[in-house]
Structures are given as structure tokens and as C-alpha cells.
VEXDREN-2710 file (C-alpha; in Angstrom, 1 decimal):
% VEXDREN-2710
k/r/px/py/pz
1/UNK/108.7/64.8/114.8
2/UNK/112.0/66.4/115.8
3/UNK/111.7/69.6/117.9
4/UNK/113.7/72.1/119.5
5/UNK/113.0/74.8/122.6
6/UNK/113.5/77.8/122.0
7/UNK/111.8/81.6/122.9
8/UNK/109.9/83.4/120.4
9/UNK/112.7/85.8/119.7
10/UNK/115.5/82.9/119.7
11/UNK/113.0/81.2/117.1
12/UNK/113.1/84.4/115.1
13/UNK/116.3/84.9/114.8
14/UNK/117.4/81.2/114.0
15/UNK/114.6/81.4/111.2
16/UNK/115.6/84.6/109.7
17/UNK/119.5/83.4/109.7
18/UNK/118.3/80.3/107.7
19/UNK/117.0/82.4/104.6
20/UNK/118.9/82.4/101.7
21/UNK/119.2/83.9/98.2
22/UNK/121.0/84.1/95.1
23/UNK/123.4/87.2/94.0
24/UNK/125.1/87.1/91.0
25/UNK/125.1/83.3/90.7
26/UNK/126.4/82.8/94.1
27/UNK/123.9/81.8/97.0
28/UNK/124.5/84.1/100.1
29/UNK/122.1/85.0/103.0
30/UNK/118.6/86.8/102.6
31/UNK/118.5/88.7/105.8
32/UNK/121.9/91.0/105.7
33/UNK/121.2/91.9/109.3
34/UNK/119.3/93.5/112.0
35/UNK/119.4/97.2/112.6
36/UNK/118.9/97.5/116.3
37/UNK/118.0/100.4/119.0
38/UNK/117.5/98.5/122.1
39/UNK/115.0/99.6/124.8
40/UNK/112.9/97.5/127.6
41/UNK/110.5/96.3/124.7
42/UNK/113.2/94.4/122.7
43/UNK/116.3/94.3/124.8
44/UNK/116.0/91.2/127.2
45/UNK/114.6/88.8/124.9
46/UNK/115.3/89.8/121.3
47/UNK/118.8/91.3/122.1
48/UNK/119.9/88.2/124.0
49/UNK/118.9/86.2/120.9
50/UNK/120.4/88.6/118.7
51/UNK/123.4/88.8/120.4
52/UNK/123.8/84.5/120.4
53/UNK/123.4/84.7/116.7
54/UNK/125.9/87.7/115.7
55/UNK/128.3/85.8/114.0
56/UNK/125.6/84.6/111.4
57/UNK/122.7/87.5/111.8
58/UNK/124.7/90.8/112.3
59/UNK/123.3/93.3/114.7
60/UNK/124.0/97.4/113.5
61/UNK/123.4/99.9/115.7
62/UNK/122.2/103.6/114.5
63/UNK/121.5/106.8/116.5
64/UNK/117.7/107.2/115.2
65/UNK/115.0/104.6/114.0
66/UNK/113.5/106.2/111.6
67/UNK/117.1/106.6/109.8
68/UNK/118.3/103.0/110.2
69/UNK/114.8/101.8/108.4
70/UNK/115.8/104.4/105.8
71/UNK/119.3/102.8/105.7
72/UNK/117.6/99.4/105.3
73/UNK/115.6/100.6/102.6
74/UNK/118.4/102.3/100.6
75/UNK/120.2/98.8/101.3
76/UNK/117.4/96.5/99.5
77/UNK/116.7/99.4/96.9
78/UNK/120.6/99.2/95.8
79/UNK/120.5/95.3/95.4
80/UNK/117.5/95.3/93.5
81/UNK/115.2/93.9/96.4
82/UNK/117.4/90.9/96.6
83/UNK/118.7/91.1/99.8
84/UNK/116.7/92.6/103.0
85/UNK/117.6/94.1/106.4
86/UNK/115.4/93.9/109.5
87/UNK/115.2/96.7/111.8
88/UNK/113.8/96.3/115.8
89/UNK/112.8/99.2/118.5
90/UNK/111.5/99.0/121.8
91/UNK/107.8/99.8/122.6
92/UNK/106.9/103.8/122.0
93/UNK/108.7/106.4/120.3
94/UNK/111.1/103.8/119.0
95/UNK/108.3/101.9/117.2
96/UNK/106.5/105.1/115.9
97/UNK/109.6/106.5/114.8
98/UNK/110.1/104.0/112.1
99/UNK/106.5/104.8/110.6
100/UNK/107.7/107.2/108.6
101/UNK/110.4/105.0/107.1
102/UNK/107.5/102.3/106.8
103/UNK/105.6/104.8/104.6
104/UNK/108.8/105.7/102.4
105/UNK/109.3/101.6/101.8
106/UNK/105.6/101.1/101.2
107/UNK/105.3/103.9/98.9
108/UNK/108.6/102.4/96.8
109/UNK/107.4/99.2/97.0
110/UNK/110.7/98.2/99.0
111/UNK/111.0/95.2/101.2
112/UNK/111.8/96.0/105.0
113/UNK/111.0/93.6/108.0
114/UNK/110.2/95.7/110.7
115/UNK/110.4/94.2/114.6
116/UNK/108.7/96.7/117.0
117/UNK/108.3/96.1/120.6
118/UNK/104.7/95.9/121.6
119/UNK/102.7/95.8/124.8
120/UNK/102.3/92.9/127.4
121/UNK/100.1/90.2/125.8
122/UNK/99.1/89.1/129.3
123/UNK/98.5/92.5/130.3
124/UNK/99.5/91.6/133.9
125/UNK/101.3/94.9/134.3
126/UNK/98.9/97.5/132.0
127/UNK/99.8/100.2/131.5
128/UNK/103.8/99.4/130.8
129/UNK/106.1/102.3/130.2
130/UNK/105.4/104.0/126.9
131/UNK/102.3/102.2/126.2
132/UNK/99.8/103.8/124.4
133/UNK/95.8/103.2/125.8
134/UNK/92.9/103.5/124.0
135/UNK/89.7/104.3/126.2
136/UNK/87.5/102.1/123.7
137/UNK/89.6/99.6/122.5
138/UNK/92.2/97.5/124.5
139/UNK/93.5/95.4/121.6
140/UNK/95.4/99.0/120.6
141/UNK/99.0/99.4/120.8
142/UNK/101.1/102.4/119.1
143/UNK/102.3/99.9/116.9
144/UNK/98.7/100.1/114.9
145/UNK/100.3/103.0/113.6
146/UNK/101.9/100.7/110.9
147/UNK/98.9/98.9/109.5
148/UNK/98.1/101.5/106.7
149/UNK/102.1/101.5/105.6
150/UNK/102.7/98.0/106.1
151/UNK/102.0/95.3/103.3
152/UNK/101.5/92.7/106.4
153/UNK/100.9/93.6/109.6
154/UNK/100.8/91.0/112.5
155/UNK/101.3/91.1/116.1
156/UNK/102.9/87.8/118.1
157/UNK/100.5/87.0/120.9
158/UNK/101.6/83.5/121.3
159/UNK/105.2/82.1/120.4
160/UNK/104.0/79.2/118.1
161/UNK/102.1/82.4/115.8
162/UNK/105.6/82.6/114.1
163/UNK/104.8/79.1/112.1
164/UNK/102.4/80.8/110.1
165/UNK/103.6/84.5/110.3
166/UNK/107.1/84.0/109.5
167/UNK/106.4/82.3/105.8
168/UNK/104.0/84.8/105.1
169/UNK/106.2/87.6/105.8
170/UNK/109.3/86.0/103.6
171/UNK/107.2/85.3/101.0
172/UNK/105.3/88.9/100.6
173/UNK/108.9/90.4/101.1
174/UNK/110.3/88.2/98.4
175/UNK/107.2/88.7/95.6
176/UNK/108.1/91.3/93.4
177/UNK/104.5/92.4/92.7
178/UNK/103.5/92.4/96.5
179/UNK/107.0/93.7/98.4
180/UNK/106.9/96.2/100.7
181/UNK/107.2/96.9/104.6
182/UNK/106.4/93.7/106.8
183/UNK/105.4/94.6/110.5
184/UNK/105.7/91.9/113.0
185/UNK/105.5/93.5/116.3
186/UNK/106.4/91.6/119.1
187/UNK/104.8/91.6/122.7
188/UNK/107.4/91.8/125.2
189/UNK/106.4/89.1/127.4
190/UNK/105.8/86.6/124.5
191/UNK/109.1/87.4/123.2
192/UNK/110.7/85.6/126.4
193/UNK/108.3/82.9/126.3
194/UNK/109.1/79.4/124.9
195/UNK/107.8/77.0/122.9
196/UNK/108.6/73.3/121.3
197/UNK/109.3/74.5/117.5
198/UNK/109.9/71.6/114.8
199/UNK/113.5/71.3/113.7
200/UNK/112.1/71.5/110.2
201/UNK/111.2/75.0/110.4
202/UNK/114.5/76.2/110.2
203/UNK/115.5/74.3/107.5
204/UNK/117.4/76.6/105.1
205/UNK/115.1/78.0/102.1
206/UNK/116.0/79.5/99.2
207/UNK/114.2/82.9/97.9
208/UNK/114.2/83.9/94.2
209/UNK/112.0/86.5/93.1
210/UNK/109.6/84.8/90.6
211/UNK/109.5/86.2/87.0
212/UNK/105.9/86.2/85.2
213/UNK/105.4/86.2/81.6
214/UNK/102.8/88.5/80.0
215/UNK/99.3/86.7/79.6
216/UNK/98.8/85.9/75.8
217/UNK/95.3/87.9/75.3
218/UNK/96.8/90.8/76.7
219/UNK/99.9/90.5/74.9
220/UNK/98.7/90.5/71.5
221/UNK/96.7/93.6/72.4
222/UNK/99.4/95.7/73.6
223/UNK/101.5/94.6/70.8
224/UNK/98.5/95.5/68.1
225/UNK/98.3/98.8/69.6
226/UNK/102.0/99.4/69.6
227/UNK/102.6/98.1/66.3
228/UNK/100.2/100.8/64.8
229/UNK/102.1/103.8/66.8
230/UNK/103.4/106.6/64.5
231/UNK/104.6/108.6/67.6
232/UNK/105.7/105.7/70.4
233/UNK/107.4/106.5/73.5
234/UNK/108.7/104.4/76.5
235/UNK/108.5/105.6/80.0
236/UNK/111.4/103.4/82.3
237/UNK/110.7/103.4/85.7
238/UNK/112.1/101.5/88.8
239/UNK/110.7/98.5/87.6
240/UNK/113.4/98.1/84.8
241/UNK/116.2/98.3/87.6
242/UNK/114.2/95.9/90.1
243/UNK/114.0/93.1/87.2
244/UNK/117.3/93.5/86.2
245/UNK/116.0/94.2/82.9
246/UNK/118.6/97.0/81.4
247/UNK/120.0/94.6/78.6
248/UNK/116.2/93.7/77.6
249/UNK/115.4/97.2/77.5
250/UNK/118.2/98.5/75.4
251/UNK/117.9/95.2/73.1
252/UNK/114.1/96.7/72.8
253/UNK/114.7/100.2/72.0
254/UNK/117.2/99.4/69.7
255/UNK/115.4/96.6/67.7
256/UNK/112.2/98.8/67.5
257/UNK/113.6/102.4/67.7
258/UNK/111.5/103.7/70.2
259/UNK/112.9/106.6/71.9
260/UNK/112.4/106.5/76.0
261/UNK/112.2/108.9/79.1
262/UNK/113.1/107.8/82.5
263/UNK/111.3/108.3/85.5
264/UNK/113.2/109.2/89.1
265/UNK/113.3/105.4/89.9
266/UNK/114.2/104.4/86.4
267/UNK/117.0/106.7/85.7
268/UNK/120.1/104.9/85.1
269/UNK/118.7/101.7/84.1
270/UNK/120.7/102.7/80.8
271/UNK/123.4/105.1/80.2
272/UNK/122.5/108.9/80.1
273/UNK/123.9/109.2/76.7
274/UNK/122.3/106.1/75.0
275/UNK/121.1/107.6/71.6
276/UNK/117.4/107.2/72.3
277/UNK/117.6/108.3/75.9
278/UNK/115.8/111.3/76.1
279/UNK/116.2/111.5/79.9
280/UNK/114.0/113.1/82.9
281/UNK/110.3/113.0/82.1
282/UNK/107.4/115.2/83.7
283/UNK/107.5/117.8/86.2
284/UNK/111.6/118.0/86.6
285/UNK/112.1/116.6/83.0
286/UNK/113.8/117.6/80.2
287/UNK/112.7/119.3/77.0
288/UNK/113.1/116.7/74.8
289/UNK/111.7/114.1/76.8
290/UNK/108.7/116.4/77.2
291/UNK/108.3/117.4/73.6
292/UNK/108.0/114.0/72.6
293/UNK/105.9/113.1/75.4
294/UNK/103.1/115.7/74.4
295/UNK/103.1/114.4/70.9
296/UNK/103.2/110.0/71.8
297/UNK/100.2/108.6/70.3
298/UNK/101.2/105.5/72.4
299/UNK/102.9/105.3/75.7
300/UNK/104.8/102.0/76.9
301/UNK/105.2/102.9/81.0
302/UNK/107.3/100.4/81.9
303/UNK/107.7/99.6/85.8
304/UNK/106.3/102.9/86.9
305/UNK/103.5/103.5/89.5
306/UNK/102.7/106.8/87.2
307/UNK/102.9/109.4/90.1
308/UNK/102.1/112.8/89.3
309/UNK/105.8/114.3/88.8
310/UNK/106.0/111.8/86.0
311/UNK/102.8/112.5/84.3
312/UNK/102.6/116.4/84.9
313/UNK/99.8/115.5/87.0
314/UNK/98.4/114.1/83.6
315/UNK/98.6/117.0/81.6
316/UNK/101.8/116.1/79.8
317/UNK/100.1/113.6/77.2
318/UNK/98.5/115.8/74.9
319/UNK/98.0/113.7/71.7
320/UNK/94.1/113.4/71.8
321/UNK/94.5/110.0/70.7
322/UNK/97.3/108.4/72.3
323/UNK/96.9/105.2/74.3
324/UNK/98.7/104.1/77.5
325/UNK/100.3/100.7/78.3
326/UNK/101.6/99.8/81.2
327/UNK/103.8/97.0/81.5
328/UNK/103.9/96.0/85.6
329/UNK/104.0/93.0/87.5
330/UNK/101.6/94.5/89.8
331/UNK/98.3/94.9/88.2
332/UNK/97.5/98.0/90.6
333/UNK/99.8/100.1/88.9
334/UNK/99.8/98.4/85.5
335/UNK/95.9/99.2/85.0
336/UNK/96.1/102.9/86.1
337/UNK/94.3/105.9/84.3
338/UNK/92.4/103.5/82.0
339/UNK/96.1/101.8/80.6
340/UNK/96.2/98.4/78.6
341/UNK/97.6/96.2/81.2
342/UNK/100.2/94.0/80.5
343/UNK/101.1/92.3/83.6
344/UNK/104.4/90.7/84.1
345/UNK/108.0/90.8/85.0
346/UNK/109.6/93.9/83.1
347/UNK/112.5/91.6/81.7
348/UNK/110.0/89.0/80.6
349/UNK/107.3/91.5/79.3
350/UNK/109.9/93.6/77.3
351/UNK/111.0/90.5/76.1
352/UNK/107.8/88.9/74.6
353/UNK/106.7/92.1/73.6
354/UNK/109.4/92.5/71.3
355/UNK/109.2/88.9/69.9
356/UNK/105.6/89.6/69.1
357/UNK/106.2/93.1/67.5
358/UNK/108.2/91.1/65.0
359/UNK/110.2/93.9/62.4
360/UNK/108.1/97.2/63.6
361/UNK/110.2/99.9/64.2
362/UNK/109.0/103.5/65.2
363/UNK/108.4/105.8/61.9
364/UNK/111.9/107.5/61.0
365/UNK/110.3/111.0/60.7
366/UNK/109.3/110.3/64.5
367/UNK/112.9/109.0/65.8
368/UNK/114.5/111.5/63.7
369/UNK/113.7/114.5/66.3
370/UNK/115.5/112.7/68.9
371/UNK/118.8/113.8/68.2
372/UNK/117.9/117.7/67.6
373/UNK/115.8/117.9/70.8
374/UNK/118.8/116.2/72.7
375/UNK/121.2/118.5/71.5
376/UNK/119.2/121.3/72.5
377/UNK/118.7/120.0/75.9
378/UNK/122.6/119.2/76.5
379/UNK/123.3/122.4/75.7
380/UNK/121.1/123.9/78.5
381/UNK/122.7/121.3/80.8
382/UNK/126.2/122.8/80.0
383/UNK/124.7/126.4/80.5
384/UNK/123.4/125.7/83.8
385/UNK/126.0/123.4/85.2
386/UNK/129.0/125.7/84.3
387/UNK/130.8/127.5/87.0
388/UNK/129.4/130.9/87.4
389/UNK/130.5/134.3/89.0
390/UNK/127.9/134.7/91.4
391/UNK/128.8/135.1/95.1
392/UNK/126.6/132.2/95.8
393/UNK/126.2/129.5/93.0
394/UNK/123.3/127.6/92.1
395/UNK/122.4/124.0/93.0
396/UNK/122.7/122.8/89.2
397/UNK/126.2/124.7/89.6
398/UNK/127.0/122.5/92.4
399/UNK/125.5/119.6/90.4
400/UNK/128.0/120.3/87.9
401/UNK/131.2/120.5/89.8
402/UNK/129.7/117.2/91.7
403/UNK/129.7/115.5/88.2
404/UNK/133.1/116.8/87.4
405/UNK/135.0/115.4/90.3
406/UNK/132.7/111.7/91.0
407/UNK/134.3/108.8/89.7
408/UNK/132.4/107.3/86.9
409/UNK/130.9/104.5/89.1
410/UNK/129.8/106.6/91.8
411/UNK/126.4/106.5/93.2
412/UNK/124.7/109.9/93.8
413/UNK/122.3/109.8/96.5
414/UNK/119.2/112.3/97.2
415/UNK/115.8/112.6/98.5
416/UNK/113.9/115.8/98.8
417/UNK/113.9/119.5/98.3
418/UNK/114.9/121.5/95.0
419/UNK/117.7/118.9/94.6
420/UNK/116.0/116.3/93.1
421/UNK/114.5/118.0/90.6
422/UNK/117.8/119.8/89.2
423/UNK/119.5/115.6/89.6
424/UNK/117.0/114.5/87.6
425/UNK/117.3/117.0/84.8
426/UNK/120.8/117.6/84.6
427/UNK/122.6/114.6/86.6
428/UNK/124.6/112.5/83.8
429/UNK/123.6/108.7/85.0
430/UNK/125.6/105.7/84.7
431/UNK/124.0/102.1/84.9
432/UNK/123.2/101.8/89.0
433/UNK/124.9/105.2/90.0
434/UNK/121.5/107.2/90.7
435/UNK/119.9/106.6/94.0
436/UNK/116.6/109.1/94.5
437/UNK/113.9/108.7/97.2
438/UNK/111.3/110.4/95.5
439/UNK/108.4/108.4/95.7
440/UNK/107.8/109.8/98.9
441/UNK/110.4/112.4/98.9
442/UNK/111.4/112.2/102.6
443/UNK/113.6/114.8/104.2
444/UNK/116.1/113.3/106.1
445/UNK/116.4/109.9/104.4
446/UNK/119.9/111.5/102.2
447/UNK/122.4/110.5/104.8
448/UNK/120.9/107.3/106.3
449/UNK/120.1/106.1/102.7
450/UNK/123.8/106.8/101.7
451/UNK/124.8/104.8/104.6
452/UNK/122.3/101.6/103.4
453/UNK/123.9/102.3/99.5
454/UNK/127.3/102.0/101.0
455/UNK/126.4/99.1/103.1
456/UNK/125.2/97.3/99.8
457/UNK/128.1/98.6/97.4
458/UNK/131.2/99.0/99.7
459/UNK/133.7/99.4/96.4
460/UNK/131.9/102.6/95.1
461/UNK/132.3/105.8/96.2
462/UNK/129.0/107.3/97.4
463/UNK/128.0/110.5/97.3
464/UNK/125.1/112.3/99.1
465/UNK/123.7/115.5/98.1
466/UNK/121.5/117.6/100.7
467/UNK/120.0/120.7/101.2
468/UNK/120.4/122.3/105.0
469/UNK/116.8/121.9/106.0
470/UNK/116.9/118.2/105.1
471/UNK/120.3/117.7/106.9
472/UNK/119.2/119.3/110.2
473/UNK/116.2/116.4/110.3
474/UNK/118.4/113.6/110.5
475/UNK/122.2/113.9/110.4
476/UNK/123.1/111.5/113.3
477/UNK/124.2/108.7/111.2
478/UNK/127.1/110.6/109.9
479/UNK/128.7/109.3/113.3
480/UNK/127.1/105.5/112.4
481/UNK/129.3/105.7/109.1
482/UNK/132.3/106.9/110.9
483/UNK/132.3/103.9/113.7
484/UNK/131.1/101.2/110.8
485/UNK/133.9/102.6/108.5
486/UNK/131.7/103.2/105.8
487/UNK/132.6/106.1/104.3
488/UNK/130.6/108.5/102.6
489/UNK/131.1/111.8/100.6
490/UNK/128.2/114.6/101.7
491/UNK/127.8/117.8/99.9
492/UNK/125.9/120.1/102.2
493/UNK/124.0/122.9/100.2
494/UNK/123.0/126.0/102.7
495/UNK/120.6/127.8/101.3
496/UNK/119.3/129.1/104.4
497/UNK/116.2/127.3/105.0
498/UNK/113.5/125.6/103.0
499/UNK/114.6/127.1/99.4
500/UNK/112.5/124.5/97.4
501/UNK/109.5/125.4/99.3
502/UNK/109.8/128.8/99.2
503/UNK/110.3/129.3/95.5
504/UNK/106.6/127.2/95.3
505/UNK/105.2/129.4/97.6
506/UNK/106.1/132.4/95.7
507/UNK/105.1/130.5/92.2
508/UNK/101.4/130.1/93.7
509/UNK/101.1/133.5/94.8
510/UNK/102.3/133.4/98.4
511/UNK/104.3/136.0/100.2
512/UNK/107.6/134.5/101.2
513/UNK/106.6/133.2/104.4
514/UNK/108.4/130.8/107.5
515/UNK/110.5/129.2/105.2
516/UNK/114.0/131.3/104.9
517/UNK/116.6/132.0/107.5
518/UNK/117.7/135.7/106.8
519/UNK/120.4/134.2/104.9
520/UNK/122.7/131.1/104.7
521/UNK/125.5/130.4/106.9
522/UNK/123.6/131.1/110.2
523/UNK/124.2/127.4/111.1
524/UNK/128.1/126.0/110.9
525/UNK/127.6/122.9/109.3
526/UNK/131.2/122.2/108.9
527/UNK/131.8/122.4/112.5
528/UNK/128.6/120.1/113.6
529/UNK/130.1/117.7/111.0
530/UNK/133.4/117.3/112.4
531/UNK/131.5/116.9/115.7
532/UNK/130.2/113.8/114.4
533/UNK/133.7/112.2/113.4
534/UNK/133.4/113.4/109.9
535/UNK/136.6/115.2/107.9
536/UNK/134.8/118.4/107.1
537/UNK/135.2/121.7/105.2
538/UNK/133.3/124.6/103.8
539/UNK/133.8/125.6/100.2
540/UNK/133.7/129.2/99.0
541/UNK/132.4/128.8/95.5
542/UNK/132.5/126.1/92.8
543/UNK/136.3/126.0/92.5
544/UNK/137.1/125.4/95.8
545/UNK/134.1/122.8/96.0
546/UNK/135.6/120.8/93.2
547/UNK/139.3/120.9/95.3
548/UNK/137.2/120.0/98.2
549/UNK/135.8/117.0/96.7
550/UNK/138.7/115.6/95.2
551/UNK/140.5/115.6/98.7
552/UNK/137.1/113.9/99.7
553/UNK/137.9/111.2/97.4
554/UNK/141.0/110.6/98.2
555/UNK/140.0/110.4/102.2
556/UNK/139.6/107.0/104.0
557/UNK/136.9/108.5/106.3
558/UNK/133.1/110.4/105.7
559/UNK/133.8/113.8/104.5
560/UNK/131.6/116.5/104.4
561/UNK/132.1/119.4/102.2
562/UNK/129.3/122.5/102.7
563/UNK/128.9/125.1/100.2
564/UNK/126.4/128.2/100.6
565/UNK/124.1/128.1/97.5
566/UNK/121.2/130.5/96.4
567/UNK/117.7/129.5/97.3
568/UNK/116.1/131.7/94.5
569/UNK/117.1/130.1/91.3
570/UNK/116.2/126.6/90.0
571/UNK/117.0/125.5/86.2
572/UNK/114.1/126.9/84.3
573/UNK/114.8/124.8/81.4
574/UNK/112.9/121.8/80.6
575/UNK/109.9/120.7/83.6
576/UNK/106.2/120.7/83.3
577/UNK/103.2/122.2/85.0
578/UNK/102.4/120.5/88.4
579/UNK/99.1/120.2/89.9
580/UNK/99.3/122.5/93.1
581/UNK/96.0/124.2/94.0
582/UNK/95.9/127.8/94.7
583/UNK/93.1/129.5/96.4
584/UNK/90.2/130.6/94.5
585/UNK/89.7/133.2/96.9
586/UNK/92.3/135.9/98.2
587/UNK/92.9/139.3/98.7
588/UNK/95.9/139.4/97.1
589/UNK/96.6/139.9/93.4
590/UNK/99.6/137.5/93.2
591/UNK/97.2/134.7/94.2
592/UNK/94.8/135.8/92.2
593/UNK/97.0/135.8/88.8
594/UNK/98.1/132.5/90.4
595/UNK/94.8/131.0/90.5
596/UNK/94.4/131.8/86.9
597/UNK/97.3/130.3/85.9
598/UNK/96.0/127.2/87.6
599/UNK/92.8/127.1/86.0
600/UNK/94.8/127.3/82.7
601/UNK/96.9/124.2/83.8
602/UNK/94.2/122.7/85.1
603/UNK/92.4/122.6/81.7
604/UNK/94.9/120.9/80.2
605/UNK/94.5/117.9/82.8
606/UNK/93.3/114.5/81.0
607/UNK/91.6/111.5/83.3
608/UNK/93.7/109.0/81.3
609/UNK/91.0/107.8/78.9
END
């Protein structure tokens, strides 16, 4: 057997560089590159190996470890999980900074390879700088924090362990049913140790996602239930996007006349103006989608994990005889809440289900409701997004301005606070133009996520909407975008703090407390963004915002536009009840009233039977 002597770090880099995939019929590298912030736990060995391979496996430097992992996650989401990025940090805070991002990837079923440095396997210099010591377990390091938020976790304590760990890692990263974050903790002494690796280990390998077809019995059962439906509804989730199943979904809904609604991850799979597109569903849903969901007798959930925002905390579906069909590549998601599972790739499952249904079409009285409901809802959207005369505009009015100024193929990026709900309701998404991280709703994802989106789609305008609270958590990747020449348009909505949570606090009977500053404008966000290298300006009102956005479109550098907004107003049209527990006992009358409303909402919940 022919071998080559390499350090673990060199072998790791060589293996990653050899992995291949296919994008739009062209073969390319699977691993786009490695985000790295070097320290004593990954510099000497892995840093040296990455330098030697910089032409085949590029290295990118960020300013925050959590942010660079967010960028990697956004990159793979934009490319439908077809290409992946890796992230490496030193031992200690650099590593644990990535744990939040690992949770983002875990919740959203997105692949990312995390390579944190670790303690010395030899234990000769213990404790090393930044080492976490457990008084009761000598095998524990800070990297054990990754275990609950990794699909696969391994610690490299010998260089030859790569021979089994890397194929396992890549198998999972490219599996549509199991993908998520993979953590390979690299003991810093072992990174530098050499082993005679087989040349065959580094042979190029092509990874193409499998497309599992549905089980015959499950398919017949699902078709039989759907064929009897008098009021069927489809929920389109992120699985439609990842399976590249937009055309299949369009054919299915048109062939069988079934209206559909969208989750945050599924929004934009089909154009917003498709005649059967009811728009957003659930807590942040449209009145049209939620009205149909309440009456539906069969709900076909495609590629969604059915989180509480989608289901209105399981109080949305009110037809007493309704059935739920879960079409999902992951059995765990397909069978939630007593759903009839249909385990398959979204595209393959839709095609097979359509063929089995034959000429079935949803009854005409049901589909006739769609145009009327949509007309009402679109009127509501036009009203709330139109410019107003108030001193500070609402989030919806800002969204309307951004929509009017954005090119048709722009990609909007957002993650946390009140903006995702407003966007879910109001943004008129085109295919592939809506990028929301709302599985983990992670504050700080927005700007770093925009960087990853732009890396994946360099020819499209990327517009980041971010609240002031989230901006203050993670903003340094503005500088990264400037240095990398990856232009973003960032709109900062300054409402003086955590306006979304302040509204929720008041809605649950609480007194306004610890969420808002005295007023917007306390922080000079324009000057701050400018100090990071961006072109920045502050807009006073919607007209100035639209003009600033047009200037930002013409710029070749990241531009930040700041506008003060009203923290007290959210779009009341649409929406649904959300289970946020209110105290049973309180001296405050507002809390007692909120508890009574909460109990009324709980009475509408169903367990998914």
C-alpha cells in the first residue's frame, strides 16, 4: 500500500480539498473554504497546513468566531446545502464562541464543519492556557459543549483516527436527512503529529445528495387520505428549497388545485404572486393562510419541522376531523404530532404523490376562497407598508421602502426580533430571494449571514435588515465584507433597544422594563458603521430612506443606512395566538387579565391527534 507521511493537520486539509460535488451540472469542490481565527490551539499545525493549501482550499479571516460560523451556515443555506464551509478556532473562548452558531445549524438542519483546537492528548503540559478543568472527569474539555448541538462529535487524540472520522463526518454533512453541524475537536499536540496515510485516502470523492423515494405503503395511505379531502392545504417548508423541488411543488399545486402556505424557511420557493400562494402561515402568518389553515381537513406539511410559530402553538388547525401528512426526508420530522408519515425527498415525494392521486383536484368551493382572501390580505399589506406621516416609521413601512428600492432578484437577510414577523407577512418574495434564520432566531446572525449569502451569490444584491439591538451584538463583519470586497446593503432600524420583546412584555401583562432606552438615536450607528469601513448615512423618514437605498445600490462597497423607527407598532393584520406562558399568580391586574386570555388560548390547543 502506497503511503504519504503527513501531520494530522496536513492530512485533514488535503482530504477536505479533495472532496467534490455537482452544482448545476458542473463538478466543483464540496468545501468552499475555511473560516479561521488563529490562536495557540490551531495556529502552528493547522495554520501551517492551510497556508500550504491556500490555492486549493482558501482560508478566510473574520473578526468573531460565532459570526464566521454564521457566515458558513448562511453560505450553505443559500446553496441548498450543496456546498459546505469549515471553521477553525483555537482552544478556549474561540471554540466556545462557535457553540451558539452550532445550535443555529443544528436547529435549521444545515451542514457546517467545526474544527476547534483542543487540549493536549498527552496531558504533558496540563493545564494549558484556556483549558477547562473538570474536577471529576479528566477527559472533559470546553469542546464538550459542542456535543448536544452537533450531529456528530469526535475528538482526535491520535492522527490515524482521521481515517474513520473524516468519512463519517462527510457522510453526515451530505446526508439530507441527518445533516447539521459536525465537530472534530483537534488536540493541539496531535495536530502536529505525523502518520503514514494511504494515498488512496486522498483520492477525490464525489458527494451528491441522495433522493429517497417514499415507501409504497406510506404513499398509498397518504394519497387515500388526501383524495378524500374537501379542504386540503399544503405547508411548504425549507425542505422544498433544499430538495430543489420548486418546480415539482408548482406542478403539484396547479395539477390538484391545492392552495399552499409558507414557513419562514419555505418562503420564496414559489413567487409571492402565485395564484395559490396564501403567504406566511402561523403566528406571523397572513389572514388568508391562517383562515384556510383553521378550516383545513387535510394538511400536507412538506419539508417543515412544524415549530410553534408555524402551527400557532398547535392552536391553528381547528377542523375537528383534520389529518396531518408529514412529507419529510427526516422520519423524526415526518411523524410529529401523530402525522401520517411520508418519508421521502420533497421532490420525489411530491412527484410520487401526484402520480398516485391521479386526477384528484381540491373541491371548487374550497379553492374559490383563495382569491377573495388574498385580495383582502394584499390590501392590508399595501396599507401597512405605504409611507406615513408619523415622526418615526414602522418596521412595515421600512420594509415597503426596501421592497420598492430593491432589484427584483435581491436577497433579503434577517434573523431576530420583530423584523422576521413583519417580513414573513409583508415581503413579496421571489424564488431564492428570502433568507431568514428563524429556527433559532439568533440575534447577531444578520450581518454575518449576509456575508455568507453574498459569498454564495456574488452577482445578486444582498440586503440585510437588522434591528439596533441585534446590530450591537455582532457587527464586526461589516469590516470583513469591506476587506473581502463582498458588498452588502445593510438597513439598521433603530428603535431604541429591544422593541419586539418590549411589545411581548406588555402583551403578557408585564410593565415595560429593561428593554428600551429612553429613545432611538442614543447610539450613532452611522458613525460606527463608517468606522468599520462602510459607506454610511442616516435617513430621516421613508423618502430619504428610499433615496439612500438607491445610492447604496449604485455603490461598490458595503453601505449602511440607519433609520429611527417606532418601537411600539407591529402589523396587527394576520397573525395568530402564540403560547407564551403568563404567571398564574400576580398582584398586577394587567397580568391577571393576560393570564385569562392565555388560558382561553390554551383551550384551543390540540395535541396533534
